[in-house]
C-alpha positions in Angstrom: -49.1 22.9 39.5 -49.3 23.4 35.7 -45.9 24.6 35.7 -44.1 22.1 37.8 -46.0 19.5 35.5 -44.7 21.1 32.5 -41.1 21.4 33.5 -40.8 17.8 34.5 -42.5 17.1 31.2 -39.7 18.8 29.5 -36.9 17.2 31.4 -38.0 14.0 30.3 -37.7 15.1 26.8 -34.3 16.2 27.0 -33.5 12.9 29.1 -34.9 11.0 26.1 -32.9 13.1 23.4 -30.2 13.1 24.6 -30.3 9.3 25.1 -31.1 8.7 21.7 -28.6 11.2 20.3 -25.9 9.3 22.2 -26.7 6.1 21.2 -27.3 7.2 17.8 -23.6 8.6 18.0 -22.7 5.2 19.6 -24.1 3.3 16.6 -21.2 4.1 14.1 -18.2 3.2 16.2 -19.6 -0.2 16.7 -19.8 -0.5 13.0 -16.4 0.5 12.3 -15.2 -1.1 14.9 -16.7 -4.8 13.4 -15.9 -3.5 10.0 -12.4 -5.3 10.6 -13.8 -8.0 13.1 -12.9 -11.6 10.9 -15.3 -14.0 11.3 -14.2 -18.0 12.8 -12.9 -20.2 9.4 -11.9 -17.5 7.9 -9.8 -18.0 4.6 -9.2 -15.8 1.5 -6.9 -15.4 -0.7 -7.2 -12.1 -2.8 -5.1 -9.8 -5.8 -5.9 -6.2 -5.1 -4.7 -2.7 -5.7 -2.7 -1.3 -2.4 -5.0 1.6 -1.3 -2.9 5.0 0.1 -4.5 3.7 3.1 -2.5 0.4 3.2 1.1 1.7 1.2 0.9 4.2 4.4 0.6 1.1 6.6 3.6 -0.9 4.5 6.1 2.3 4.6 6.1 2.8 8.1 7.3 -0.8 8.8 10.6 -0.4 11.0 12.5 -3.6 10.4 15.2 -5.3 12.8 18.9 -4.9 11.7 19.6 -8.4 10.8 18.8 -10.6 8.4 19.3 -14.2 7.9 19.9 -15.6 4.7 17.5 -19.1 4.1 19.4 -22.5 2.5 17.9 -24.2 -0.2 16.9 -27.6 -0.5 20.6 -28.6 -2.5 22.3 -26.2 0.6 23.8 -22.9 -2.0 22.3 -19.9 -3.0 22.9 -18.9 -6.5 23.6 -15.2 -7.3 25.5 -13.9 -3.9 29.4 -13.4 -3.6 29.1 -13.9 0.1 28.7 -17.5 2.6 27.1 -16.0 5.8 24.2 -16.7 7.2 23.9 -14.0 8.7 23.8 -10.0 7.3 23.5 -6.5 9.4 20.4 -4.8 7.4 19.1 -1.2 7.2 16.2 -0.2 4.7 16.7 3.4 3.0 13.1 4.3 1.5 12.0 6.7 -0.4 8.4 6.5 -1.3 7.7 3.7 -3.1 11.8 2.9 -4.2 13.8 1.2 -1.2 16.9 0.2 -1.1 17.5 -2.7 1.3 21.2 -2.5 2.6 23.1 -5.9 3.7 26.8 -6.4 5.3 28.2 -10.0 5.8 30.1 -11.2 8.4 33.5 -10.3 6.1 32.0 -6.6 6.3 31.2 -7.2 2.3 28.1 -5.1 1.2 25.2 -5.2 -1.7 22.2 -3.1 -2.1 19.0 -4.5 -3.4 17.0 -2.5 -5.0 13.1 -2.5 -5.4 9.7 -0.6 -5.9 6.7 -1.3 -4.1 4.1 -2.4 -6.8 0.6 -1.0 -7.1 -0.5 -4.8 -6.5 -0.2 -6.9 -3.7 -1.8 -10.5 -2.8 -3.2 -10.9 0.5 -3.8 -13.9 2.1 -5.7 -14.5 5.7 -6.8 -17.5 7.7 -8.3 -18.5 11.1 -5.8 -21.0 12.2 -8.7 -22.3 14.8 -6.7 -21.9 17.8 -9.6 -19.9 19.8 -6.8 -16.6 20.0 -9.1 -13.5 19.4 -8.4 -10.3 17.3 -9.5 -7.1 17.9 -13.7 -6.7 18.4 -13.9 -10.0 19.8 -13.1 -11.1 16.2 -10.5 -14.2 15.3 -7.4 -13.5 15.1 -6.1 -14.5 11.9 -2.5 -14.9 10.3 -2.0 -12.8 7.9 0.1 -12.4 4.5 0.9 -9.6 2.1 3.0 -10.6 -0.9 4.7 -7.8 -2.6 5.9 -8.7 -6.3 7.9 -7.0 -9.4 11.5 -6.6 -10.6 14.5 -6.0 -9.0 18.4 -4.2 -9.4 21.3 -4.8 -6.9 25.1 -4.4 -6.5 28.2 -5.7 -4.5 27.6 -9.2 -3.2 24.6 -9.1 -5.4 25.8 -8.0 -8.9 26.1 -11.9 -10.1 22.5 -13.2 -10.0 21.3 -9.4 -11.4 19.7 -9.9 -15.1 17.1 -8.7 -16.9 14.4 -11.4 -15.6 15.0 -11.3 -11.6 12.7 -10.2 -9.5 11.5 -10.2 -6.0 8.6 -11.9 -3.5 8.5 -9.5 -0.3 5.9 -11.5 2.6 4.9 -9.7 5.0 3.9 -12.2 8.0 1.8 -11.4 11.0 -1.7 -12.0 13.4 -4.4 -9.7 12.8 -8.0 -9.0 11.8 -9.4 -8.0 9.0 -7.9 -4.6 8.5 -4.4 -3.8 7.6 -2.0 -2.4 10.0 1.6 -1.9 10.1 1.7 -3.2 13.7 0.3 -6.1 12.8 3.4 -7.7 10.9 5.9 -9.1 12.8 8.3 -11.0 10.6 9.3 -10.6 6.3 11.2 -12.9 4.3 12.4 -12.1 0.9 12.9 -14.7 -2.4 14.9 -13.2 -5.2 14.7 -15.4 -8.4 15.6 -15.4 -12.0 17.9 -17.2 -14.0 21.2 -16.5 -12.5 19.1 -15.7 -8.5 18.0 -18.4 -6.6 18.3 -17.0 -2.7 15.8 -15.7 0.0 16.2 -13.8 2.7 14.2 -13.6 6.2 14.2 -11.1 9.5 11.8 -9.0 11.6 10.1 -6.3 12.0 10.6 -3.4 15.3 7.6 -3.1 18.3 
């Protein structure tokens, strides 16, 4: 009788141990998931160093093969030797150095070369549309803004000067964590003493 009671007590002890162990192992996963959760009403704009993880996510982005030029208020783009509205587009990446290759509707080409900077501006806001993100948090509108100096050739040559800069804005929806899958569209602005134009496009799913 004592042996049976002792055996039953051992079974209960093992059950309790495994139950508490399971709860302990589940807790960090929940904490990790909620670290990316966004609260309703979130709004932030910060300048920060791009971490290795964030750079890897940026480098994972795959651009769709078309781009459109954005018309300015004066209906003229300064610094481009092309009147096309649509371009065939591709990006060749070498770590932080990217070559953005454009071909217009007449077959004229040009390359814009930029370097992904060490810092970026991150903008996030709740659009108050009750959209839910991962982990039951709010689904935010996101921008990651990259800015630096730019060089170019071909149809872009006449607009390139020592003060020519770019601003590449990655746009999408997501939670508080950066992920390549969150970004859906991009906007590239080029500006300087002889340049004032911009392009837009999308990312492959």
